[in-house]
VMD Tcl script that draws the C-alpha trace (Angstrom):
set ca {
  {49.71 73.45 173.95}
  {46.48 75.30 173.14}
  {47.45 76.57 169.64}
  {48.45 73.03 168.64}
  {45.19 71.68 170.09}
  {43.15 74.26 168.19}
  {45.01 73.40 164.99}
  {44.27 69.72 165.52}
  {40.58 70.35 166.07}
  {40.44 72.62 163.01}
  {41.81 69.71 160.99}
  {38.95 67.55 162.29}
  {40.78 65.64 165.02}
  {39.26 64.95 168.43}
  {41.26 66.13 171.44}
  {40.90 65.29 175.12}
  {43.09 66.70 177.90}
  {43.86 64.78 181.09}
  {44.67 67.22 183.90}
  {44.37 67.74 187.63}
  {41.51 69.72 189.22}
  {43.28 73.06 188.67}
  {42.73 72.49 184.95}
  {38.97 72.33 185.19}
  {38.75 76.06 184.50}
  {41.98 76.59 182.58}
  {41.45 73.75 180.11}
  {37.69 74.05 179.70}
  {37.93 77.83 179.14}
  {40.27 77.12 176.24}
  {37.43 75.28 174.52}
  {38.78 71.76 175.06}
  {37.12 68.83 176.90}
  {39.06 67.26 179.74}
  {39.13 64.35 182.15}
  {40.18 65.03 185.74}
  {42.97 62.85 187.15}
  {44.98 62.58 190.38}
  {42.55 64.55 192.54}
  {44.43 63.66 195.73}
  {47.86 64.84 194.58}
  {48.63 68.49 195.26}
  {51.46 69.61 193.00}
  {51.18 73.18 194.31}
  {51.95 71.88 197.80}
  {54.97 70.09 196.36}
  {56.16 73.34 194.75}
  {55.76 75.22 198.02}
  {57.71 72.52 199.84}
  {60.37 72.80 197.15}
  {60.51 76.57 197.77}
  {60.55 76.32 201.56}
  {63.53 74.00 201.60}
  {65.61 76.88 200.31}
  {68.97 76.62 198.53}
  {70.83 73.50 199.56}
  {74.32 72.50 198.52}
  {74.87 69.00 197.17}
  {77.88 66.74 197.20}
  {80.18 67.24 194.19}
  {78.74 65.35 191.22}
  {75.51 64.45 193.04}
  {72.11 65.77 191.92}
  {71.12 69.07 193.47}
  {68.66 68.34 196.32}
  {66.08 70.69 194.82}
  {66.32 68.86 191.50}
  {65.88 65.57 193.36}
  {62.79 67.06 194.98}
  {61.40 67.86 191.53}
  {62.05 64.32 190.27}
  {60.59 62.76 193.41}
  {57.44 64.89 193.07}
  {56.99 63.90 189.43}
  {57.50 60.22 190.25}
  {54.84 60.47 192.98}
  {52.53 62.22 190.51}
  {53.08 59.39 188.01}
  {52.22 56.80 190.66}
  {49.07 58.69 191.66}
  {47.84 59.21 188.10}
  {48.99 56.02 186.34}
  {45.86 53.91 186.77}
  {43.59 56.74 185.61}
  {45.58 57.73 182.53}
  {46.04 54.10 181.50}
  {42.30 53.43 181.86}
  {41.53 56.60 179.85}
  {43.94 55.55 177.10}
  {42.46 52.06 176.88}
  {38.89 53.37 176.80}
  {39.34 56.39 174.53}
  {42.07 54.88 172.32}
  {43.95 58.03 171.22}
  {46.01 57.80 168.05}
  {48.60 60.22 169.46}
  {49.60 61.18 173.00}
  {51.17 64.61 173.60}
  {52.66 65.56 176.97}
  {55.07 67.81 178.80}
  {58.25 65.73 179.28}
  {57.90 66.26 183.03}
  {54.79 64.03 183.03}
  {56.12 60.54 183.64}
  {52.75 58.79 183.37}
  {52.33 59.85 179.72}
  {54.42 56.94 178.32}
  {52.11 54.54 180.18}
  {49.09 56.05 178.41}
  {50.82 55.84 175.03}
  {51.76 52.20 175.62}
  {48.22 51.32 176.73}
  {46.78 52.89 173.56}
  {49.49 51.59 171.25}
  {50.06 55.22 170.20}
  {53.22 57.28 169.62}
  {54.16 59.73 172.36}
  {55.23 63.29 171.55}
  {56.85 65.60 174.03}
  {55.80 69.26 173.93}
  {58.28 71.76 175.35}
  {57.34 75.19 176.72}
  {60.84 76.67 176.87}
  {64.44 75.47 176.48}
  {64.98 71.74 176.94}
  {66.06 72.12 180.54}
  {65.44 68.52 181.59}
  {67.69 67.15 178.84}
  {70.34 69.75 179.63}
  {70.42 68.85 183.32}
  {73.76 67.28 184.28}
  {71.83 64.77 186.41}
  {69.43 63.64 183.70}
  {65.68 63.08 183.70}
  {63.80 59.85 182.95}
  {62.81 59.57 179.30}
  {64.90 62.57 178.26}
  {68.20 60.87 177.51}
  {68.72 59.19 180.90}
  {69.71 55.52 180.80}
  {66.88 53.33 182.19}
  {69.45 51.82 184.57}
  {69.60 55.19 186.33}
  {65.83 55.61 186.72}
  {64.39 55.77 190.24}
  {63.42 52.25 191.35}
  {59.84 53.28 192.11}
  {59.37 54.57 188.57}
  {60.88 51.46 186.97}
  {58.57 49.30 189.08}
  {55.56 51.37 188.04}
  {56.40 50.92 184.35}
  {56.88 47.16 184.84}
  {53.45 46.86 186.47}
  {51.86 48.47 183.43}
  {53.86 46.57 180.83}
  {55.75 49.61 179.62}
  {59.49 49.40 179.01}
  {61.64 52.23 180.37}
  {63.52 53.90 177.53}
  {66.23 56.50 177.30}
  {63.86 58.43 174.99}
  {60.19 58.14 175.86}
  {58.98 60.22 172.89}
  {59.20 59.58 169.14}
  {59.66 63.34 168.62}
  {59.57 66.63 170.49}
  {57.43 69.61 169.49}
  {59.41 72.74 170.35}
  {58.14 76.35 170.26}
  {61.40 77.69 171.74}
  {63.63 79.13 169.03}
  {66.62 76.95 168.19}
  {68.88 80.04 168.32}
  {68.05 80.33 172.01}
  {68.42 76.60 172.66}
  {70.77 75.11 175.23}
  {71.05 71.50 174.08}
  {70.32 69.44 170.96}
  {66.89 67.82 171.17}
  {66.60 64.61 169.13}
  {63.76 64.36 166.58}
  {62.88 67.99 167.20}
  {59.82 69.42 165.42}
  {59.98 73.23 165.45}
  {56.67 74.96 166.12}
  {55.71 78.60 165.71}
  {54.94 80.03 169.15}
  {51.43 81.48 169.11}
  {50.55 83.39 172.30}
  {47.75 81.95 174.38}
  {47.52 83.39 177.88}
  {43.97 82.38 178.72}
  {40.73 84.31 178.45}
  {39.52 87.42 180.24}
  {37.61 90.67 180.11}
  {39.78 93.47 178.75}
  {39.73 96.95 180.29}
  {39.51 99.53 177.48}
  {42.35 101.53 179.05}
  {44.98 98.96 178.04}
  {43.74 98.92 174.44}
  {43.73 102.69 173.93}
  {46.88 104.41 172.57}
  {49.19 105.90 175.19}
  {50.69 109.38 175.09}
  {53.69 108.10 177.05}
  {55.84 104.99 176.73}
  {53.77 102.10 178.05}
  {55.55 99.30 179.91}
  {53.95 96.05 180.97}
  {55.19 94.55 184.25}
  {54.36 90.94 185.04}
  {55.80 88.00 186.93}
  {53.82 85.14 185.43}
  {51.44 82.71 187.04}
  {53.82 80.46 188.97}
  {56.48 82.67 190.53}
  {54.68 83.45 193.79}
  {53.80 79.78 194.29}
  {57.22 78.42 193.49}
  {59.60 81.17 194.66}
  {57.55 83.75 196.57}
  {56.91 87.38 195.67}
  {60.36 88.32 197.00}
  {61.81 86.77 193.84}
  {60.64 89.77 191.81}
  {61.45 93.39 192.84}
  {58.01 94.83 192.08}
  {58.36 98.02 194.11}
  {61.77 98.95 192.65}
  {60.65 98.25 189.08}
  {57.52 100.37 189.42}
  {59.43 103.16 191.18}
  {62.06 103.22 188.42}
  {59.49 103.26 185.62}
  {57.55 106.02 187.38}
  {60.73 108.08 187.63}
  {61.26 107.67 183.87}
  {57.74 108.95 183.17}
  {56.55 105.65 181.72}
  {52.94 104.50 181.84}
  {52.99 101.33 183.96}
  {50.56 98.46 183.42}
  {50.88 95.79 186.11}
  {49.36 92.44 185.06}
  {48.84 89.78 187.71}
  {46.59 87.05 189.03}
  {43.85 88.07 191.44}
  {45.49 85.83 194.04}
  {48.62 88.02 193.94}
  {46.86 91.38 194.31}
  {47.15 91.46 198.10}
  {50.90 90.89 197.85}
  {51.52 94.21 196.13}
  {53.21 97.07 197.96}
  {51.76 100.58 197.88}
  {51.92 101.82 194.31}
  {52.51 105.33 192.96}
  {49.53 107.09 191.41}
  {48.86 106.37 187.76}
  {49.82 102.67 187.82}
  {47.20 100.55 186.06}
  {46.65 97.16 187.72}
  {44.86 94.52 185.64}
  {43.91 91.13 187.04}
  {43.56 87.91 185.04}
  {43.93 89.68 181.69}
  {45.73 87.73 178.93}
  {49.19 89.15 178.27}
  {48.76 88.77 174.53}
  {45.95 91.35 174.70}
  {48.25 93.92 176.30}
  {51.76 93.32 174.92}
  {51.15 94.58 171.33}
  {50.34 98.03 172.70}
  {53.44 98.27 174.91}
  {56.87 99.73 174.29}
  {58.57 97.22 176.59}
  {57.84 94.29 178.88}
  {59.48 93.72 182.28}
  {59.10 90.18 183.59}
  {60.59 87.42 185.72}
  {62.12 85.51 182.82}
  {59.50 82.82 182.30}
  {59.46 81.23 178.85}
  {55.81 82.14 178.24}
  {56.42 85.81 178.96}
  {59.58 85.82 176.85}
  {57.97 84.22 173.83}
  {54.80 86.32 174.04}
  {56.88 89.51 173.91}
  {59.09 88.02 171.19}
  {56.02 87.17 169.07}
  {55.02 90.85 169.07}
  {58.55 92.21 168.60}
  {58.60 94.10 171.92}
  {61.88 94.81 173.78}
  {62.21 93.03 177.12}
  {63.83 93.27 180.53}
  {64.12 89.96 182.35}
  {64.76 89.84 186.10}
  {65.33 86.16 186.89}
  {65.72 84.69 190.36}
  {66.29 80.96 189.75}
  {68.44 78.78 187.50}
  {65.80 77.87 184.93}
  {64.67 81.43 184.21}
  {68.25 82.71 184.38}
  {68.98 80.31 181.54}
  {65.98 81.60 179.56}
  {66.99 85.24 180.10}
  {70.63 84.66 179.26}
  {69.77 83.08 175.92}
  {67.22 85.82 175.20}
  {69.67 88.61 176.03}
  {72.21 87.08 173.64}
  {69.80 87.86 170.77}
  {70.09 91.57 171.58}
  {66.30 91.90 171.97}
  {66.43 92.16 175.75}
  {68.47 93.01 178.81}
  {68.77 90.62 181.76}
  {69.42 91.70 185.35}
  {69.65 89.00 187.99}
  {67.27 89.56 190.89}
  {70.17 89.50 193.33}
  {71.76 92.48 191.54}
  {68.54 94.35 190.77}
  {69.21 97.62 192.59}
  {67.39 100.83 191.71}
  {70.48 101.98 189.77}
  {70.90 98.78 187.74}
  {67.18 98.68 186.99}
  {67.20 102.32 185.90}
  {70.06 101.67 183.49}
  {68.47 98.50 182.11}
  {65.04 100.07 181.65}
  {66.55 103.09 179.93}
  {68.39 100.78 177.51}
  {65.28 98.74 176.73}
  {63.18 101.85 176.12}
  {65.63 104.01 174.18}
  {68.29 101.86 172.50}
  {67.46 101.43 168.79}
  {69.62 98.32 168.62}
  {67.37 96.56 171.14}
  {64.26 97.63 169.24}
  {65.67 96.36 165.93}
  {66.73 93.06 167.49}
  {63.23 92.62 168.94}
  {61.70 93.10 165.49}
  {64.18 90.61 164.03}
  {63.32 88.10 166.75}
  {59.65 88.42 165.86}
  {60.58 87.56 162.28}
  {62.29 84.39 163.47}
  {59.23 83.38 165.49}
  {56.88 83.90 162.55}
  {59.18 81.93 160.24}
  {58.65 78.71 162.23}
  {56.14 76.10 161.01}
  {52.56 76.93 161.98}
  {50.59 74.72 164.40}
  {48.56 73.43 161.43}
  {51.75 72.37 159.64}
  {53.03 70.64 162.78}
  {49.76 68.71 163.17}
  {50.38 67.37 159.67}
  {53.92 66.32 160.57}
  {52.72 64.55 163.69}
  {50.05 62.68 161.72}
  {52.83 61.23 159.58}
  {53.88 59.14 162.61}
  {50.59 57.24 162.58}
  {50.73 53.61 161.40}
}
mol new
graphics top color blue
foreach p $ca { graphics top sphere $p radius 0.5 }
foreach p [lrange $ca 0 end-1] q [lrange $ca 1 end] { graphics top cylinder $p $q radius 0.2 }
display resetview
């Protein structure tokens, strides 16, 4: 959301972010003030529990147990944060409320302030596309979890099939998976945080430079085994590519022994590295995909779960990338995929075309203007 926030502030609007304690560095470092909410609720612990339950089969037609776990966690988060976000909305009186559709307390804040609610997607509209539905994203209020309906009733907020008046969407419509009502397209502008840049990743390379990354959430949600780091690095090394491995400091100790010449950078924004790379190899997260797409760089996605498989499949259909499922990511399949991404002119041309599509979307400043039109 940071580019949209910056655009709003540039237009003279005040912005305040409500987030959990993890955001106290992430949000503040982006230059935005924040209020801390739900200190006692540990979403990371919920994600780990989700991971540790492992794949579970569901009854035919019934929600997948892991999806139920996600919904249950978000309902508990809404219960924990409701009083704080409602009090903030009543005190601060925002004219607009913008939230990830996962956040089920956001409609309570909008109702308390008498303000329109906008959803802000970060990838394909997976919640709406789910066969089991998600509250506020097309699901009939009759199907909402009882605890959530009771929470809304306590705060005088009516459950609705559509919680938001419109949805801001930086994911390209060509890669979409479902029709999103009242969709406002937004140009994706990379923001991957702040950091100190090592000069080595800014200097030109005499060899093909490939960035390898697995995002900020994979190890928490799925574990490092969900990304074949060693095989990827080994394959790139065999193809005489310069390898830049970008990761969080917390993941450094998880790395296997690396061949000589691999550059490891910690907590460095991807958007500072990607423009100087010939390809990006990643886990299939929407942020990684769109950052590489913004710079017109060919991609190899190696997804390990349903959501990122969906992202990679839609990306690969544009021709700007190759997707290899983690379960089939042998040294041979990786070698073939990496060779294609690095040498096939069709992939390079498709990546440049995809960049053109990204840049053709309305800028964050234009979208701020469209959102303001919803004000009374």
